[in-house]
PDB file with SEQRES, HELIX, SHEET and CRYST1 records, atoms N, CA, C and O in Angstrom:
SEQRES   1 A   79  MET SER ASP LEU ALA ILE ARG VAL GLU ASN LEU THR LYS          
SEQRES   2 A   79  LYS PHE TYR LEU GLY GLU ARG VAL GLY ILE LYS THR PHE          
SEQRES   3 A   79  ARG GLU ALA LEU GLN ASP LEU VAL THR ALA PRO PHE ARG          
SEQRES   4 A   79  ALA TRP LYS ARG ASN GLY ASN GLY ASP GLY GLN GLU LYS          
SEQRES   5 A   79  VAL ASP THR ASP ARG GLU ILE TRP ALA LEU LYS GLY VAL          
SEQRES   6 A   79  SER PHE GLU VAL LYS HIS GLY GLU VAL LEU GLY ILE ILE          
SEQRES   7 A   79  GLY                                                          
HELIX    1 AA1 PHE A   26  ASN A   44  1                                  19    
HELIX    2 AA2 THR A   55  ARG A   57  5                                   3    
SHEET    1 AA1 2 LEU A   4  TYR A  16  0                                        
SHEET    2 AA1 2 GLU A  58  LYS A  70 -1                                        
CRYST1    1.000    1.000    1.000  90.00  90.00  90.00 P 1           1          
ATOM      1  N   MET A   1      55.708 140.301  97.105  1.00  0.00           N  
ATOM      2  CA  MET A   1      55.519 140.814  95.766  1.00  0.00           C  
ATOM      3  C   MET A   1      54.101 140.493  95.288  1.00  0.00           C  
ATOM      4  O   MET A   1      53.590 139.398  95.522  1.00  0.00           O  
ATOM      5  N   SER A   2      53.488 141.442  94.628  1.00  0.00           N  
ATOM      6  CA  SER A   2      52.117 141.283  94.152  1.00  0.00           C  
ATOM      7  C   SER A   2      52.040 140.316  92.971  1.00  0.00           C  
ATOM      8  O   SER A   2      52.950 140.238  92.147  1.00  0.00           O  
ATOM      9  N   ASP A   3      50.948 139.594  92.916  1.00  0.00           N  
ATOM     10  CA  ASP A   3      50.694 138.665  91.819  1.00  0.00           C  
ATOM     11  C   ASP A   3      50.083 139.396  90.619  1.00  0.00           C  
ATOM     12  O   ASP A   3      49.804 138.781  89.589  1.00  0.00           O  
ATOM     13  N   LEU A   4      49.880 140.690  90.755  1.00  0.00           N  
ATOM     14  CA  LEU A   4      49.207 141.497  89.745  1.00  0.00           C  
ATOM     15  C   LEU A   4      50.196 142.010  88.701  1.00  0.00           C  
ATOM     16  O   LEU A   4      51.226 142.586  89.050  1.00  0.00           O  
ATOM     17  N   ALA A   5      49.883 141.800  87.411  1.00  0.00           N  
ATOM     18  CA  ALA A   5      50.739 142.286  86.324  1.00  0.00           C  
ATOM     19  C   ALA A   5      50.175 143.562  85.703  1.00  0.00           C  
ATOM     20  O   ALA A   5      50.927 144.482  85.381  1.00  0.00           O  
ATOM     21  N   ILE A   6      48.853 143.619  85.536  1.00  0.00           N  
ATOM     22  CA  ILE A   6      48.201 144.776  84.907  1.00  0.00           C  
ATOM     23  C   ILE A   6      46.926 145.101  85.671  1.00  0.00           C  
ATOM     24  O   ILE A   6      46.159 144.205  86.024  1.00  0.00           O  
ATOM     25  N   ARG A   7      46.704 146.384  85.923  1.00  0.00           N  
ATOM     26  CA  ARG A   7      45.437 146.840  86.508  1.00  0.00           C  
ATOM     27  C   ARG A   7      44.945 148.016  85.663  1.00  0.00           C  
ATOM     28  O   ARG A   7      45.676 148.978  85.426  1.00  0.00           O  
ATOM     29  N   VAL A   8      43.709 147.920  85.219  1.00  0.00           N  
ATOM     30  CA  VAL A   8      43.085 148.989  84.445  1.00  0.00           C  
ATOM     31  C   VAL A   8      41.812 149.387  85.172  1.00  0.00           C  
ATOM     32  O   VAL A   8      41.010 148.532  85.548  1.00  0.00           O  
ATOM     33  N   GLU A   9      41.630 150.684  85.369  1.00  0.00           N  
ATOM     34  CA  GLU A   9      40.439 151.179  86.056  1.00  0.00           C  
ATOM     35  C   GLU A   9      39.767 152.259  85.225  1.00  0.00           C  
ATOM     36  O   GLU A   9      40.417 153.185  84.741  1.00  0.00           O  
ATOM     37  N   ASN A  10      38.461 152.126  85.068  1.00  0.00           N  
ATOM     38  CA  ASN A  10      37.620 153.128  84.426  1.00  0.00           C  
ATOM     39  C   ASN A  10      38.081 153.477  83.008  1.00  0.00           C  
ATOM     40  O   ASN A  10      38.159 154.653  82.653  1.00  0.00           O  
ATOM     41  N   LEU A  11      38.382 152.472  82.210  1.00  0.00           N  
ATOM     42  CA  LEU A  11      38.806 152.664  80.824  1.00  0.00           C  
ATOM     43  C   LEU A  11      37.605 153.075  79.985  1.00  0.00           C  
ATOM     44  O   LEU A  11      36.561 152.423  80.027  1.00  0.00           O  
ATOM     45  N   THR A  12      37.749 154.146  79.229  1.00  0.00           N  
ATOM     46  CA  THR A  12      36.652 154.695  78.450  1.00  0.00           C  
ATOM     47  C   THR A  12      37.149 155.101  77.073  1.00  0.00           C  
ATOM     48  O   THR A  12      38.235 155.665  76.939  1.00  0.00           O  
ATOM     49  N   LYS A  13      36.350 154.813  76.047  1.00  0.00           N  
ATOM     50  CA  LYS A  13      36.656 155.242  74.687  1.00  0.00           C  
ATOM     51  C   LYS A  13      35.355 155.596  73.995  1.00  0.00           C  
ATOM     52  O   LYS A  13      34.424 154.793  73.946  1.00  0.00           O  
ATOM     53  N   LYS A  14      35.299 156.833  73.449  1.00  0.00           N  
ATOM     54  CA  LYS A  14      34.099 157.315  72.776  1.00  0.00           C  
ATOM     55  C   LYS A  14      34.458 157.739  71.356  1.00  0.00           C  
ATOM     56  O   LYS A  14      35.501 158.352  71.125  1.00  0.00           O  
ATOM     57  N   PHE A  15      33.587 157.407  70.409  1.00  0.00           N  
ATOM     58  CA  PHE A  15      33.749 157.820  69.025  1.00  0.00           C  
ATOM     59  C   PHE A  15      32.615 158.761  68.656  1.00  0.00           C  
ATOM     60  O   PHE A  15      31.513 158.654  69.193  1.00  0.00           O  
ATOM     61  N   TYR A  16      32.880 159.668  67.751  1.00  0.00           N  
ATOM     62  CA  TYR A  16      31.860 160.557  67.207  1.00  0.00           C  
ATOM     63  C   TYR A  16      31.640 160.180  65.752  1.00  0.00           C  
ATOM     64  O   TYR A  16      32.567 160.267  64.946  1.00  0.00           O  
ATOM     65  N   LEU A  17      30.442 159.766  65.406  1.00  0.00           N  
ATOM     66  CA  LEU A  17      30.141 159.365  64.038  1.00  0.00           C  
ATOM     67  C   LEU A  17      30.210 160.573  63.113  1.00  0.00           C  
ATOM     68  O   LEU A  17      29.766 161.668  63.459  1.00  0.00           O  
ATOM     69  N   GLY A  18      30.769 160.354  61.945  1.00  0.00           N  
ATOM     70  CA  GLY A  18      30.846 161.414  60.952  1.00  0.00           C  
ATOM     71  C   GLY A  18      32.042 162.322  61.111  1.00  0.00           C  
ATOM     72  O   GLY A  18      32.325 163.129  60.225  1.00  0.00           O  
ATOM     73  N   GLU A  19      32.747 162.211  62.214  1.00  0.00           N  
ATOM     74  CA  GLU A  19      33.915 163.062  62.429  1.00  0.00           C  
ATOM     75  C   GLU A  19      35.106 162.427  61.744  1.00  0.00           C  
ATOM     76  O   GLU A  19      35.385 161.243  61.926  1.00  0.00           O  
ATOM     77  N   ARG A  20      35.796 163.214  60.965  1.00  0.00           N  
ATOM     78  CA  ARG A  20      36.922 162.680  60.210  1.00  0.00           C  
ATOM     79  C   ARG A  20      38.194 163.382  60.663  1.00  0.00           C  
ATOM     80  O   ARG A  20      38.269 164.610  60.701  1.00  0.00           O  
ATOM     81  N   VAL A  21      39.178 162.583  61.001  1.00  0.00           N  
ATOM     82  CA  VAL A  21      40.464 163.118  61.424  1.00  0.00           C  
ATOM     83  C   VAL A  21      41.458 162.840  60.315  1.00  0.00           C  
ATOM     84  O   VAL A  21      41.675 161.690  59.934  1.00  0.00           O  
ATOM     85  N   GLY A  22      42.057 163.897  59.803  1.00  0.00           N  
ATOM     86  CA  GLY A  22      43.021 163.735  58.722  1.00  0.00           C  
ATOM     87  C   GLY A  22      44.429 164.020  59.206  1.00  0.00           C  
ATOM     88  O   GLY A  22      44.645 164.480  60.327  1.00  0.00           O  
ATOM     89  N   ILE A  23      45.362 163.738  58.346  1.00  0.00           N  
ATOM     90  CA  ILE A  23      46.761 164.019  58.655  1.00  0.00           C  
ATOM     91  C   ILE A  23      47.021 165.488  58.361  1.00  0.00           C  
ATOM     92  O   ILE A  23      46.685 165.984  57.285  1.00  0.00           O  
ATOM     93  N   LYS A  24      47.616 166.175  59.313  1.00  0.00           N  
ATOM     94  CA  LYS A  24      47.884 167.600  59.165  1.00  0.00           C  
ATOM     95  C   LYS A  24      49.365 167.873  59.296  1.00  0.00           C  
ATOM     96  O   LYS A  24      50.107 167.140  59.951  1.00  0.00           O  
ATOM     97  N   THR A  25      49.764 168.939  58.658  1.00  0.00           N  
ATOM     98  CA  THR A  25      51.131 169.398  58.849  1.00  0.00           C  
ATOM     99  C   THR A  25      51.205 170.120  60.183  1.00  0.00           C  
ATOM    100  O   THR A  25      50.178 170.449  60.777  1.00  0.00           O  
ATOM    101  N   PHE A  26      52.410 170.364  60.649  1.00  0.00           N  
ATOM    102  CA  PHE A  26      52.579 171.095  61.903  1.00  0.00           C  
ATOM    103  C   PHE A  26      51.946 172.477  61.790  1.00  0.00           C  
ATOM    104  O   PHE A  26      51.316 172.958  62.732  1.00  0.00           O  
ATOM    105  N   ARG A  27      52.116 173.105  60.644  1.00  0.00           N  
ATOM    106  CA  ARG A  27      51.549 174.446  60.438  1.00  0.00           C  
ATOM    107  C   ARG A  27      50.021 174.410  60.524  1.00  0.00           C  
ATOM    108  O   ARG A  27      49.419 175.277  61.157  1.00  0.00           O  
ATOM    109  N   GLU A  28      49.387 173.412  59.891  1.00  0.00           N  
ATOM    110  CA  GLU A  28      47.933 173.296  59.939  1.00  0.00           C  
ATOM    111  C   GLU A  28      47.441 173.028  61.358  1.00  0.00           C  
ATOM    112  O   GLU A  28      46.432 173.590  61.784  1.00  0.00           O  
ATOM    113  N   ALA A  29      48.146 172.176  62.086  1.00  0.00           N  
ATOM    114  CA  ALA A  29      47.762 171.873  63.466  1.00  0.00           C  
ATOM    115  C   ALA A  29      47.870 173.110  64.344  1.00  0.00           C  
ATOM    116  O   ALA A  29      46.995 173.360  65.173  1.00  0.00           O  
ATOM    117  N   LEU A  30      48.932 173.883  64.171  1.00  0.00           N  
ATOM    118  CA  LEU A  30      49.121 175.111  64.944  1.00  0.00           C  
ATOM    119  C   LEU A  30      48.047 176.136  64.598  1.00  0.00           C  
ATOM    120  O   LEU A  30      47.519 176.812  65.482  1.00  0.00           O  
ATOM    121  N   GLN A  31      47.731 176.249  63.333  1.00  0.00           N  
ATOM    122  CA  GLN A  31      46.689 177.179  62.904  1.00  0.00           C  
ATOM    123  C   GLN A  31      45.340 176.783  63.502  1.00  0.00           C  
ATOM    124  O   GLN A  31      44.593 177.646  63.964  1.00  0.00           O  
ATOM    125  N   ASP A  32      45.021 175.487  63.497  1.00  0.00           N  
ATOM    126  CA  ASP A  32      43.772 175.015  64.097  1.00  0.00           C  
ATOM    127  C   ASP A  32      43.716 175.312  65.588  1.00  0.00           C  
ATOM    128  O   ASP A  32      42.666 175.677  66.116  1.00  0.00           O  
ATOM    129  N   LEU A  33      44.846 175.155  66.263  1.00  0.00           N  
ATOM    130  CA  LEU A  33      44.914 175.421  67.695  1.00  0.00           C  
ATOM    131  C   LEU A  33      44.593 176.880  67.999  1.00  0.00           C  
ATOM    132  O   LEU A  33      43.885 177.183  68.959  1.00  0.00           O  
ATOM    133  N   VAL A  34      45.116 177.770  67.178  1.00  0.00           N  
ATOM    134  CA  VAL A  34      44.917 179.206  67.395  1.00  0.00           C  
ATOM    135  C   VAL A  34      43.496 179.630  67.035  1.00  0.00           C  
ATOM    136  O   VAL A  34      42.910 180.461  67.728  1.00  0.00           O  
ATOM    137  N   THR A  35      42.938 179.076  65.972  1.00  0.00           N  
ATOM    138  CA  THR A  35      41.634 179.539  65.496  1.00  0.00           C  
ATOM    139  C   THR A  35      40.440 178.780  66.076  1.00  0.00           C  
ATOM    140  O   THR A  35      39.303 179.216  65.897  1.00  0.00           O  
ATOM    141  N   ALA A  36      40.662 177.665  66.761  1.00  0.00           N  
ATOM    142  CA  ALA A  36      39.560 176.842  67.276  1.00  0.00           C  
ATOM    143  C   ALA A  36      38.577 177.609  68.164  1.00  0.00           C  
ATOM    144  O   ALA A  36      37.370 177.455  67.978  1.00  0.00           O  
ATOM    145  N   PRO A  37      39.031 178.425  69.118  1.00  0.00           N  
ATOM    146  CA  PRO A  37      38.058 179.144  69.956  1.00  0.00           C  
ATOM    147  C   PRO A  37      37.158 180.076  69.154  1.00  0.00           C  
ATOM    148  O   PRO A  37      35.981 180.239  69.477  1.00  0.00           O  
ATOM    149  N   PHE A  38      37.706 180.683  68.115  1.00  0.00           N  
ATOM    150  CA  PHE A  38      36.912 181.599  67.295  1.00  0.00           C  
ATOM    151  C   PHE A  38      35.892 180.844  66.445  1.00  0.00           C  
ATOM    152  O   PHE A  38      34.770 181.312  66.252  1.00  0.00           O  
ATOM    153  N   ARG A  39      36.287 179.671  65.938  1.00  0.00           N  
ATOM    154  CA  ARG A  39      35.344 178.858  65.161  1.00  0.00           C  
ATOM    155  C   ARG A  39      34.206 178.372  66.051  1.00  0.00           C  
ATOM    156  O   ARG A  39      33.048 178.373  65.633  1.00  0.00           O  
ATOM    157  N   ALA A  40      34.525 177.960  67.263  1.00  0.00           N  
ATOM    158  CA  ALA A  40      33.490 177.485  68.189  1.00  0.00           C  
ATOM    159  C   ALA A  40      32.540 178.617  68.548  1.00  0.00           C  
ATOM    160  O   ALA A  40      31.328 178.414  68.619  1.00  0.00           O  
ATOM    161  N   TRP A  41      33.080 179.797  68.773  1.00  0.00           N  
ATOM    162  CA  TRP A  41      32.242 180.951  69.111  1.00  0.00           C  
ATOM    163  C   TRP A  41      31.307 181.276  67.958  1.00  0.00           C  
ATOM    164  O   TRP A  41      30.128 181.565  68.164  1.00  0.00           O  
ATOM    165  N   LYS A  42      31.837 181.226  66.752  1.00  0.00           N  
ATOM    166  CA  LYS A  42      31.028 181.524  65.576  1.00  0.00           C  
ATOM    167  C   LYS A  42      29.920 180.481  65.397  1.00  0.00           C  
ATOM    168  O   LYS A  42      28.790 180.833  65.059  1.00  0.00           O  
ATOM    169  N   ARG A  43      30.239 179.198  65.620  1.00  0.00           N  
ATOM    170  CA  ARG A  43      29.248 178.125  65.483  1.00  0.00           C  
ATOM    171  C   ARG A  43      28.140 178.254  66.518  1.00  0.00           C  
ATOM    172  O   ARG A  43      26.959 178.132  66.195  1.00  0.00           O  
ATOM    173  N   ASN A  44      28.528 178.500  67.754  1.00  0.00           N  
ATOM    174  CA  ASN A  44      27.565 178.503  68.859  1.00  0.00           C  
ATOM    175  C   ASN A  44      26.907 179.851  69.072  1.00  0.00           C  
ATOM    176  O   ASN A  44      25.771 179.928  69.538  1.00  0.00           O  
ATOM    177  N   GLY A  45      27.613 180.901  68.736  1.00  0.00           N  
ATOM    178  CA  GLY A  45      27.081 182.231  68.950  1.00  0.00           C  
ATOM    179  C   GLY A  45      27.049 182.641  70.405  1.00  0.00           C  
ATOM    180  O   GLY A  45      26.445 183.661  70.739  1.00  0.00           O  
ATOM    181  N   ASN A  46      27.686 181.870  71.288  1.00  0.00           N  
ATOM    182  CA  ASN A  46      27.643 182.219  72.703  1.00  0.00           C  
ATOM    183  C   ASN A  46      29.005 182.587  73.255  1.00  0.00           C  
ATOM    184  O   ASN A  46      29.097 183.079  74.380  1.00  0.00           O  
ATOM    185  N   GLY A  47      30.068 182.363  72.492  1.00  0.00           N  
ATOM    186  CA  GLY A  47      31.393 182.795  72.912  1.00  0.00           C  
ATOM    187  C   GLY A  47      32.007 181.999  74.040  1.00  0.00           C  
ATOM    188  O   GLY A  47      33.028 182.418  74.586  1.00  0.00           O  
ATOM    189  N   ASP A  48      31.422 180.851  74.422  1.00  0.00           N  
ATOM    190  CA  ASP A  48      32.010 180.097  75.532  1.00  0.00           C  
ATOM    191  C   ASP A  48      33.151 179.190  75.086  1.00  0.00           C  
ATOM    192  O   ASP A  48      33.821 178.583  75.922  1.00  0.00           O  
ATOM    193  N   GLY A  49      33.377 179.091  73.784  1.00  0.00           N  
ATOM    194  CA  GLY A  49      34.488 178.292  73.279  1.00  0.00           C  
ATOM    195  C   GLY A  49      34.242 176.798  73.311  1.00  0.00           C  
ATOM    196  O   GLY A  49      35.125 176.019  72.954  1.00  0.00           O  
ATOM    197  N   GLN A  50      33.069 176.390  73.730  1.00  0.00           N  
ATOM    198  CA  GLN A  50      32.755 174.964  73.806  1.00  0.00           C  
ATOM    199  C   GLN A  50      31.879 174.576  72.623  1.00  0.00           C  
ATOM    200  O   GLN A  50      30.835 175.183  72.381  1.00  0.00           O  
ATOM    201  N   GLU A  51      32.312 173.569  71.901  1.00  0.00           N  
ATOM    202  CA  GLU A  51      31.542 173.098  70.762  1.00  0.00           C  
ATOM    203  C   GLU A  51      30.383 172.246  71.256  1.00  0.00           C  
ATOM    204  O   GLU A  51      30.554 171.387  72.120  1.00  0.00           O  
ATOM    205  N   LYS A  52      29.210 172.490  70.703  1.00  0.00           N  
ATOM    206  CA  LYS A  52      28.058 171.671  71.055  1.00  0.00           C  
ATOM    207  C   LYS A  52      28.204 170.315  70.382  1.00  0.00           C  
ATOM    208  O   LYS A  52      28.528 170.237  69.197  1.00  0.00           O  
ATOM    209  N   VAL A  53      27.966 169.249  71.135  1.00  0.00           N  
ATOM    210  CA  VAL A  53      28.129 167.893  70.626  1.00  0.00           C  
ATOM    211  C   VAL A  53      26.757 167.273  70.429  1.00  0.00           C  
ATOM    212  O   VAL A  53      25.907 167.336  71.317  1.00  0.00           O  
ATOM    213  N   ASP A  54      26.545 166.680  69.274  1.00  0.00           N  
ATOM    214  CA  ASP A  54      25.315 165.958  68.985  1.00  0.00           C  
ATOM    215  C   ASP A  54      25.421 164.581  69.629  1.00  0.00           C  
ATOM    216  O   ASP A  54      26.100 163.700  69.102  1.00  0.00           O  
ATOM    217  N   THR A  55      24.752 164.388  70.768  1.00  0.00           N  
ATOM    218  CA  THR A  55      24.893 163.140  71.524  1.00  0.00           C  
ATOM    219  C   THR A  55      24.319 161.945  70.773  1.00  0.00           C  
ATOM    220  O   THR A  55      24.650 160.805  71.101  1.00  0.00           O  
ATOM    221  N   ASP A  56      23.456 162.178  69.759  1.00  0.00           N  
ATOM    222  CA  ASP A  56      22.948 161.072  68.955  1.00  0.00           C  
ATOM    223  C   ASP A  56      24.040 160.476  68.085  1.00  0.00           C  
ATOM    224  O   ASP A  56      23.888 159.369  67.568  1.00  0.00           O  
ATOM    225  N   ARG A  57      25.132 161.194  67.920  1.00  0.00           N  
ATOM    226  CA  ARG A  57      26.214 160.732  67.062  1.00  0.00           C  
ATOM    227  C   ARG A  57      27.390 160.195  67.865  1.00  0.00           C  
ATOM    228  O   ARG A  57      28.462 159.955  67.310  1.00  0.00           O  
ATOM    229  N   GLU A  58      27.201 160.007  69.159  1.00  0.00           N  
ATOM    230  CA  GLU A  58      28.252 159.441  70.012  1.00  0.00           C  
ATOM    231  C   GLU A  58      28.081 157.929  70.118  1.00  0.00           C  
ATOM    232  O   GLU A  58      26.969 157.426  70.273  1.00  0.00           O  
ATOM    233  N   ILE A  59      29.195 157.217  70.034  1.00  0.00           N  
ATOM    234  CA  ILE A  59      29.203 155.768  70.246  1.00  0.00           C  
ATOM    235  C   ILE A  59      30.234 155.470  71.323  1.00  0.00           C  
ATOM    236  O   ILE A  59      31.416 155.774  71.165  1.00  0.00           O  
ATOM    237  N   TRP A  60      29.782 154.877  72.409  1.00  0.00           N  
ATOM    238  CA  TRP A  60      30.706 154.476  73.474  1.00  0.00           C  
ATOM    239  C   TRP A  60      31.186 153.061  73.177  1.00  0.00           C  
ATOM    240  O   TRP A  60      30.407 152.112  73.263  1.00  0.00           O  
ATOM    241  N   ALA A  61      32.450 152.913  72.832  1.00  0.00           N  
ATOM    242  CA  ALA A  61      33.030 151.586  72.622  1.00  0.00           C  
ATOM    243  C   ALA A  61      33.310 150.933  73.972  1.00  0.00           C  
ATOM    244  O   ALA A  61      33.077 149.738  74.150  1.00  0.00           O  
ATOM    245  N   LEU A  62      33.803 151.710  74.905  1.00  0.00           N  
ATOM    246  CA  LEU A  62      34.067 151.266  76.274  1.00  0.00           C  
ATOM    247  C   LEU A  62      33.624 152.372  77.212  1.00  0.00           C  
ATOM    248  O   LEU A  62      33.819 153.552  76.922  1.00  0.00           O  
ATOM    249  N   LYS A  63      33.036 152.001  78.323  1.00  0.00           N  
ATOM    250  CA  LYS A  63      32.616 153.014  79.295  1.00  0.00           C  
ATOM    251  C   LYS A  63      32.762 152.441  80.699  1.00  0.00           C  
ATOM    252  O   LYS A  63      31.978 151.591  81.120  1.00  0.00           O  
ATOM    253  N   GLY A  64      33.774 152.917  81.416  1.00  0.00           N  
ATOM    254  CA  GLY A  64      33.969 152.517  82.800  1.00  0.00           C  
ATOM    255  C   GLY A  64      34.419 151.078  82.986  1.00  0.00           C  
ATOM    256  O   GLY A  64      34.047 150.438  83.969  1.00  0.00           O  
ATOM    257  N   VAL A  65      35.210 150.562  82.063  1.00  0.00           N  
ATOM    258  CA  VAL A  65      35.673 149.171  82.145  1.00  0.00           C  
ATOM    259  C   VAL A  65      36.899 149.084  83.054  1.00  0.00           C  
ATOM    260  O   VAL A  65      37.850 149.851  82.900  1.00  0.00           O  
ATOM    261  N   SER A  66      36.868 148.156  83.989  1.00  0.00           N  
ATOM    262  CA  SER A  66      38.001 147.917  84.886  1.00  0.00           C  
ATOM    263  C   SER A  66      38.316 146.426  84.896  1.00  0.00           C  
ATOM    264  O   SER A  66      37.413 145.591  84.846  1.00  0.00           O  
ATOM    265  N   PHE A  67      39.600 146.101  84.962  1.00  0.00           N  
ATOM    266  CA  PHE A  67      39.998 144.695  85.044  1.00  0.00           C  
ATOM    267  C   PHE A  67      41.424 144.583  85.560  1.00  0.00           C  
ATOM    268  O   PHE A  67      42.180 145.554  85.584  1.00  0.00           O  
ATOM    269  N   GLU A  68      41.769 143.361  85.974  1.00  0.00           N  
ATOM    270  CA  GLU A  68      43.122 143.052  86.442  1.00  0.00           C  
ATOM    271  C   GLU A  68      43.601 141.788  85.744  1.00  0.00           C  
ATOM    272  O   GLU A  68      42.817 140.879  85.474  1.00  0.00           O  
ATOM    273  N   VAL A  69      44.892 141.741  85.456  1.00  0.00           N  
ATOM    274  CA  VAL A  69      45.522 140.557  84.876  1.00  0.00           C  
ATOM    275  C   VAL A  69      46.660 140.162  85.798  1.00  0.00           C  
ATOM    276  O   VAL A  69      47.544 140.967  86.090  1.00  0.00           O  
ATOM    277  N   LYS A  70      46.632 138.921  86.254  1.00  0.00           N  
ATOM    278  CA  LYS A  70      47.682 138.424  87.149  1.00  0.00           C  
ATOM    279  C   LYS A  70      48.810 137.801  86.337  1.00  0.00           C  
ATOM    280  O   LYS A  70      48.624 137.433  85.177  1.00  0.00           O  
ATOM    281  N   HIS A  71      49.982 137.686  86.957  1.00  0.00           N  
ATOM    282  CA  HIS A  71      51.120 137.029  86.310  1.00  0.00           C  
ATOM    283  C   HIS A  71      50.710 135.636  85.862  1.00  0.00           C  
ATOM    284  O   HIS A  71      50.090 134.890  86.620  1.00  0.00           O  
ATOM    285  N   GLY A  72      51.057 135.286  84.626  1.00  0.00           N  
ATOM    286  CA  GLY A  72      50.731 133.967  84.094  1.00  0.00           C  
ATOM    287  C   GLY A  72      49.402 133.910  83.362  1.00  0.00           C  
ATOM    288  O   GLY A  72      49.147 132.954  82.630  1.00  0.00           O  
ATOM    289  N   GLU A  73      48.544 134.918  83.543  1.00  0.00           N  
ATOM    290  CA  GLU A  73      47.275 134.953  82.824  1.00  0.00           C  
ATOM    291  C   GLU A  73      47.488 135.561  81.439  1.00  0.00           C  
ATOM    292  O   GLU A  73      48.453 136.288  81.202  1.00  0.00           O  
ATOM    293  N   VAL A  74      46.573 135.250  80.541  1.00  0.00           N  
ATOM    294  CA  VAL A  74      46.648 135.741  79.167  1.00  0.00           C  
ATOM    295  C   VAL A  74      45.470 136.670  78.918  1.00  0.00           C  
ATOM    296  O   VAL A  74      44.341 136.377  79.312  1.00  0.00           O  
ATOM    297  N   LEU A  75      45.743 137.791  78.260  1.00  0.00           N  
ATOM    298  CA  LEU A  75      44.706 138.764  77.922  1.00  0.00           C  
ATOM    299  C   LEU A  75      44.699 138.951  76.416  1.00  0.00           C  
ATOM    300  O   LEU A  75      45.740 139.224  75.819  1.00  0.00           O  
ATOM    301  N   GLY A  76      43.540 138.807  75.800  1.00  0.00           N  
ATOM    302  CA  GLY A  76      43.404 139.049  74.365  1.00  0.00           C  
ATOM    303  C   GLY A  76      42.607 140.316  74.131  1.00  0.00           C  
ATOM    304  O   GLY A  76      41.584 140.545  74.777  1.00  0.00           O  
ATOM    305  N   ILE A  77      43.077 141.139  73.205  1.00  0.00           N  
ATOM    306  CA  ILE A  77      42.384 142.386  72.870  1.00  0.00           C  
ATOM    307  C   ILE A  77      41.996 142.321  71.402  1.00  0.00           C  
ATOM    308  O   ILE A  77      42.844 142.103  70.537  1.00  0.00           O  
ATOM    309  N   ILE A  78      40.724 142.510  71.128  1.00  0.00           N  
ATOM    310  CA  ILE A  78      40.212 142.465  69.760  1.00  0.00           C  
ATOM    311  C   ILE A  78      39.708 143.857  69.395  1.00  0.00           C  
ATOM    312  O   ILE A  78      39.042 144.517  70.193  1.00  0.00           O  
ATOM    313  N   GLY A  79      40.027 144.284  68.205  1.00  0.00           N  
ATOM    314  CA  GLY A  79      39.504 145.566  67.742  1.00  0.00           C  
ATOM    315  C   GLY A  79      40.498 146.470  67.323  1.00  0.00           C  
ATOM    316  O   GLY A  79      40.184 147.587  66.910  1.00  0.00           O  
TER     317      GLY A  79                                                      
END                                                                             
């Protein structure tokens, strides 16, 4: 039996500054899902459906973090 309790590989978390996520109703979420490609096309003018991201507003909290926790070890997570 392995002495390993937890293995995490390539854990990544990115935040976008200024982006606000609100609580939506199911109807609002469904409407956003349907209209998102059209909004992206209108913003970009290229019709590829991909929103351009301002990389100056990206914050990487974690990028490519890997670790293992063995049985009996303690792991603390802050944040």
